[in-house]
C-alpha positions in Angstrom: 19.6 8.1 7.8 16.0 9.5 7.2 17.4 12.3 5.1 19.2 10.0 2.7 17.7 9.4 -0.8 16.0 6.2 -1.5 18.8 5.2 -4.0 21.4 5.5 -1.2 19.2 3.6 1.2 18.7 0.7 -1.2 22.4 0.7 -2.1 23.4 0.7 1.6 20.9 -2.1 2.4 22.2 -4.4 -0.4 25.9 -3.5 0.4 25.4 -4.2 4.1 23.7 -7.5 3.4 26.6 -8.5 1.1 29.2 -7.4 3.7 27.5 -9.4 6.4 27.5 -12.5 4.2 31.2 -11.9 3.4 32.1 -11.7 7.1 30.0 -14.8 7.9 31.9 -16.7 5.2 35.3 -15.6 6.6 34.2 -16.3 10.2 33.0 -19.9 9.5 35.5 -20.8 6.8 38.3 -22.0 9.2 35.8 -24.2 11.0 34.5 -25.7 7.8 38.0 -26.4 6.5 39.0 -27.9 9.8 36.0 -30.3 9.5 37.0 -30.9 5.9 40.4 -32.2 7.1 38.9 -34.2 9.9 36.5 -35.9 7.4 39.4 -36.7 5.2 41.4 -38.3 8.0 38.4 -40.4 8.9 38.5 -42.0 5.4 40.0 -45.5 5.3 42.4 -46.2 2.3 40.7 -48.1 -0.5 42.4 -51.4 0.3 43.4 -53.6 3.2 47.2 -53.2 2.6 49.2 -50.9 4.9 49.4 -47.4 3.4 52.5 -46.0 1.9 54.2 -43.0 3.3 51.2 -41.0 2.1 48.2 -41.3 0.0 46.1 -38.7 -1.8 42.5 -38.0 -0.8 40.2 -35.0 -1.5 43.0 -33.4 -3.5 45.6 -33.2 -0.7 48.1 -35.6 0.9 47.4 -37.6 4.0 50.4 -39.3 5.6 50.0 -42.6 7.5 51.6 -45.7 8.9 50.6 -48.9 10.6 51.2 -50.0 14.2 51.3 -53.8 14.6 50.2 -55.7 17.7 53.8 -56.0 19.0 54.2 -52.2 18.7 56.3 -52.3 15.5 55.6 -49.7 12.8 55.1 -50.3 9.1 57.1 -48.9 7.5 59.8 -49.0 10.1 61.0 -45.5 9.2 57.7 -44.1 10.3 58.8 -44.1 13.9 61.7 -41.8 13.0 59.3 -39.1 11.8 58.3 -38.4 15.4 60.0 -37.8 18.7 60.0 -40.7 21.1 57.4 -39.0 23.4 55.1 -38.2 20.6 55.3 -41.8 19.2 54.6 -43.2 22.6 51.5 -41.1 22.9 50.3 -42.4 19.6 50.8 -46.0 20.6 49.2 -45.5 24.0 46.1 -43.9 22.3 46.0 -46.8 19.9 46.2 -49.4 22.6 43.5 -47.7 24.6 41.1 -47.1 21.7 37.9 -49.2 21.9 36.1 -47.9 18.8 37.0 -48.8 15.2 38.2 -45.2 14.5 38.8 -42.1 16.6 40.3 -38.7 16.2 43.2 -37.8 18.5 45.5 -34.8 19.0 49.0 -35.2 20.4 51.9 -32.8 21.1 55.4 -33.0 22.5 55.7 -29.3 23.0 57.2 -28.6 19.6 55.2 -30.7 17.2 51.4 -30.8 17.3 49.5 -33.3 15.1 45.9 -34.4 14.5 45.5 -38.0 13.6 42.9 -40.7 13.2 43.5 -44.3 14.4 41.7 -47.0 12.5 41.5 -50.2 14.6 41.5 -53.4 12.4 41.8 -57.1 12.8 43.6 -59.0 10.1 44.3 -62.8 10.3 43.4 -62.7 14.0 45.9 -60.0 14.7 45.0 -56.4 15.7 46.7 -53.6 14.0 46.2 -49.8 14.0 46.3 -47.7 10.9 47.4 -44.1 11.8 46.6 -41.3 9.4 47.8 -37.9 10.4 48.3 -34.4 9.3 50.7 -31.9 10.9 49.1 -28.9 12.5 51.6 -26.6 10.9 50.7 -28.0 7.5 47.1 -27.7 8.2 47.4 -24.1 9.4 49.5 -23.2 6.3 47.0 -24.7 4.0 44.1 -22.9 5.8 45.9 -19.6 5.7 46.6 -19.9 2.0 43.1 -20.9 1.3 41.6 -18.1 3.4 43.8 -15.6 1.6 42.6 -16.7 -1.8 38.9 -16.8 -0.5 39.3 -13.3 1.0 40.9 -11.9 -2.2 38.2 -13.2 -4.6 35.4 -12.5 -2.1 36.7 -8.9 -1.8 36.6 -8.6 -5.6 33.1 -10.0 -5.7 32.1 -7.6 -2.9 33.4 -4.6 -4.8 31.6 -5.7 -7.9 28.4 -6.3 -5.9 28.5 -2.7 -4.6 28.6 -1.4 -8.2 25.8 -3.8 -9.1 23.7 -2.8 -6.1 24.2 0.9 -7.0 22.9 0.1 -10.6 19.9 -1.9 -9.1 19.1 0.9 -6.7 19.1 3.5 -9.5 17.0 1.2 -11.7 14.4 0.7 -8.9 14.2 4.4 -7.9 14.2 5.9 -11.4 10.4 5.6 -11.8 9.9 7.0 -8.3 12.0 10.0 -9.2 10.0 10.4 -12.3 6.8 10.3 -10.3 8.2 12.8 -7.8 8.8 15.4 -10.6 5.4 14.7 -12.1 3.6 15.2 -8.7 5.5 18.5 -8.3 4.1 19.6 -11.7 0.6 18.5 -10.7 1.0 20.6 -7.5 1.8 23.6 -9.7 -1.4 22.9 -11.8 0.7 21.7 -14.7 -1.2 18.5 -15.1 -1.9 18.1 -18.9 1.0 15.7 -19.6 0.2 12.1 -18.7 2.4 9.9 -16.5 3.7 7.0 -18.5 5.2 4.2 -16.4 4.4 0.7 -17.8 5.1 -1.6 -14.9 2.9 -4.2 -13.3 4.5 -4.1 -9.8 3.7 -1.9 -6.8 5.5 1.0 -8.4 3.4 0.7 -11.5 0.2 0.6 -9.4 1.4 3.8 -7.6 1.9 5.4 -11.0 -1.6 4.4 -12.2 -3.0 5.9 -9.0 -1.2 9.2 -9.6 -2.4 9.2 -13.2 -6.0 8.6 -12.0 -5.6 11.5 -9.6 -4.3 13.7 -12.4 -7.3 12.9 -14.6 -9.7 13.5 -11.7 -8.1 16.8 -10.9 -8.5 17.9 -14.5 -12.2 16.9 -14.4 -12.7 18.7 -11.1 -11.0 21.8 -12.5 -13.1 21.8 -15.6 -16.3 21.2 -13.5 -15.3 24.1 -11.2 -14.7 26.4 -14.2 -18.1 25.5 -15.5 -19.6 26.1 -12.1 -18.0 29.5 -11.8 -19.3 30.5 -15.2 -22.8 29.3 -14.3 -22.7 30.9 -10.9 -21.5 34.2 -12.4 -24.5 34.1 -14.8 -26.9 33.3 -12.0 -25.6 36.0 -9.7 -25.4 38.6 -12.5 -29.0 38.2 -13.5 -30.7 39.1 -10.2 -28.2 41.8 -9.5 -28.9 43.4 -12.9 -32.7 43.2 -12.3 -32.4 44.7 -8.8 -30.2 47.5 -10.1 -32.4 48.3 -13.1 -35.6 48.3 -11.1 -34.0 50.4 -8.4 -32.8 52.9 -11.0 -36.2 53.0 -12.6 -38.0 53.6 -9.3 -35.5 56.4 -8.6 -36.5 57.9 -11.9 -40.2 57.5 -10.9 -40.7 54.8 -13.4 -42.5 51.6 -12.3 -41.8 48.7 -14.7 -44.5 46.5 -13.0 -47.2 49.2 -13.1 -46.9 50.6 -9.6 -44.4 50.9 -6.8 -45.6 47.8 -4.9 -45.3 45.6 -8.0 -41.8 46.8 -8.8 -40.6 46.4 -5.2 -42.1 42.9 -5.2 -39.8 42.0 -8.2 -36.8 43.4 -6.4 -37.7 41.4 -3.3 -38.1 38.1 -5.4 -34.8 38.6 -7.1 -33.1 39.4 -3.7 -34.6 36.2 -2.3 -33.3 34.2 -5.3 -29.9 35.8 -4.8 -29.9 35.0 -1.1 -30.9 31.4 -1.7 -28.0 30.9 -4.2 -25.5 32.4 -1.8 -26.7 30.2 1.0 -26.3 27.2 -1.2 -22.8 28.2 -2.2 -21.8 28.7 1.5 -23.3 25.3 2.3 -21.3 23.6 -0.4 -18.2 25.0 1.2 -19.3 23.7 4.6 -19.9 20.2 3.1 -16.3 20.3 1.8 -15.2 21.0 5.4 -17.4 18.3 6.9 -16.1 15.7 4.3 -12.5 16.2 5.7 -13.3 16.7 9.4 -15.1 14.0 11.4 -17.9 15.2 13.7 -19.6 13.4 16.6 -22.6 11.4 15.1 -26.1 12.1 16.4 -29.0 9.7 16.6 -31.5 11.1 14.1 -35.1 9.9 13.7 -35.7 10.2 10.0 -39.4 9.7 10.0 -39.9 12.6 12.5 -37.5 14.8 10.5 -39.2 14.1 7.2 -42.7 14.7 8.7 -41.7 18.1 10.1 -40.0 19.3 6.9 -42.9 18.0 4.7 -45.6 19.8 6.7 -43.6 23.0 6.7 -42.7 23.0 3.0 -46.1 21.9 1.8 -47.5 25.3 2.9 -45.7 26.8 -0.1 -47.9 24.7 -2.4 -51.0 23.6 -0.4 -52.7 22.5 -3.6 -50.3 19.5 -3.9 -51.6 16.4 -2.3 -48.9 15.0 0.0 -48.8 11.3 0.8 -46.4 10.1 3.5 -45.6 6.4 4.1 -42.8 6.5 6.8 -41.5 3.6 8.8 -39.6 4.3 12.0 -35.9 4.6 11.1 -33.1 5.8 13.2 -29.7 6.7 11.7 -26.4 7.9 13.1 -25.3 11.1 11.5 -25.5 14.9 11.4 -29.1 16.2 11.7 -28.4 19.4 9.8 -26.9 17.7 6.7 -29.8 15.2 6.7 -32.3 18.0 7.0 -30.7 19.9 4.1 -30.7 16.8 1.9 -34.4 16.2 2.6 -35.3 19.8 2.0 -33.6 20.0 -1.3 -35.1 16.8 -2.6 -38.6 17.8 -1.4 -38.2 21.3 -2.9 -37.3 19.8 -6.2 -40.3 17.5 -6.3 -42.7 20.2 -5.0 -41.6 22.7 -7.7 -42.2 20.1 -10.5 -45.3 18.3 -9.1 -48.6 18.8 -10.9 -51.0 17.6 -8.2 -49.4 14.8 -6.1 -46.3 14.0 -4.2 -45.4 10.8 -2.4 -42.7 10.2 0.2 -41.8 6.8 1.4 -39.2 5.7 4.1 -38.3 2.1 4.9 -35.6 0.3 6.7 -33.9 -3.1 5.9 -32.1 -4.6 8.9 -30.8 -7.5 6.9 -28.9 -5.2 4.5 -28.3 -2.6 7.3 -29.6 0.2 5.2 -32.6 2.5 4.8 -34.4 3.7 1.6 -35.9 7.2 1.1 -38.2 7.5 -1.9 -39.7 10.7 -3.5 -42.2 10.7 -6.5 -44.1 13.5 -8.2 -46.6 13.5 -11.0 -44.8 16.2 -13.0 -43.4 16.0 -16.5 -40.9 13.2 -17.1 -37.2 14.1 -17.6 -35.2 13.3 -20.6 -33.3 10.0 -19.6 -30.1 11.4 -21.0 -30.1 14.1 -18.3 -30.4 11.7 -15.3 -26.7 10.9 -15.1 -25.7 14.6 -15.4 -28.3 15.7 -12.8 -26.7 13.4 -10.3 -23.3 15.0 -10.8 -22.2 18.3 -9.3 -22.1 21.5 -11.3 -24.5 20.5 -14.0 -27.5 22.3 -15.6 -31.0 20.8 -15.2 -33.8 20.4 -17.7 -34.3 23.5 -19.8 -30.7 24.7 -19.2 -31.5 26.1 -15.8 -28.6 26.0 -13.4 -29.2 24.9 -9.8 -27.3 23.6 -6.8 -30.0 21.6 -5.0 -29.1 18.2 -6.5 -25.4 19.1 -6.2 -25.8 19.5 -2.5 -27.9 16.3 -2.2 -25.2 14.4 -4.2 -22.5 15.7 -1.9 -24.4 14.7 1.3 -25.3 11.2 0.0 -21.6 10.7 -1.0 -20.5 11.8 2.4 -22.7 9.2 4.0 -21.5 6.5 1.6 -25.0 6.1 0.2 -26.5 6.0 -3.3 -28.7 8.5 -5.2 -30.7 7.5 -8.2 -33.2 9.4 -10.5 -35.6 7.9 -12.9 -39.0 8.3 -14.6 -41.8 6.3 -13.0 -45.6 6.2 -13.4 -45.7 9.2 -15.7 -43.7 11.2 -13.2 -40.2 11.5 -11.7 -38.8 9.5 -8.8 -35.7 10.1 -6.6 -34.3 7.3 -4.4 -31.7 7.7 -1.7 -30.2 4.6 0.0 -28.2 5.3 3.2 -26.4 2.8 5.5 -27.7 2.6 9.0 
């Protein structure tokens, strides 16, 4: 059953439901018809006169006669329609009946009838109106009716199977279309949009697939841009290192002497090493985003204090001001350290003389706020949105991965990152849930 297509499953479900309803109708139809006859027998003729040999009610014939108080029958020929034993049972039941009307069944071994006796008093005399229907007549009528019902119900059942097959194909057609489209996306053939204009759950699924397709295209374009920028960034230090090494090998010192030239090689090697480490860490963040790790209890103010004191040694001329409240967060200490290091490195490189770091917690909102500000040159506001996105160039066209890593980490913690110009400088703000 699991291996069947959705079309077949829907068709089988509708067909099974129709078949069950069909069987229920056939199962309960005899009982319903039986009650139908019983209700008809219970109906008193529309006048107080004795009934004729039969009268018509509910579109079929009900036969009847009257038993007078002295036991005579009206019409007199009514007694001849039954055997003596069967007529005696009817009269005995009539005499013993206490209620105005009651259903009885009698049989003499050959004939079986169902009848209702209506007990009445007319001019001080009691009489009994007997209305009956032969069991054979009733069975014959029920059999004929069931045959017609079964015949037309079978035709309706057959037509419903074809209708259910059409409905199943109609419902699964957009799903099949989405299946083919997803296969094309998996093969990186994602340039054609998925067009399914429906407002139901299938339409919502189609909109989600279309949104995924657009996001994949954006990610692919971003990755292509990243590869181009990385290639350029890697190529530059490699070319410098090779050219300086070749020059030194030829006893030529581009920086005046051997020590100066080797220092350039060392700086370019350090730059190359830093970029490679950032690329490796981006790959690690992709892994951490899809694999949950056991959270640690991290004291943010202690972590920030240690990183700030260590990194400030690179630019001791920068006045560092810390305003840190005690904040404890559950997370990975290494990723939080890398996030703080990249933000602090960014602000240290662009600071002119002063750098502020503030940390505060808000228990009411169950979040903490980390704030950096430096007094360096303001950034063009049009670049802020791009700087917060991965794989973008910074001010002056220089490519870097620091903010890319910060953005990834903040997103992984379901936080928010914002950049803006403040007080003739640049500020970064990170909000993380506690």
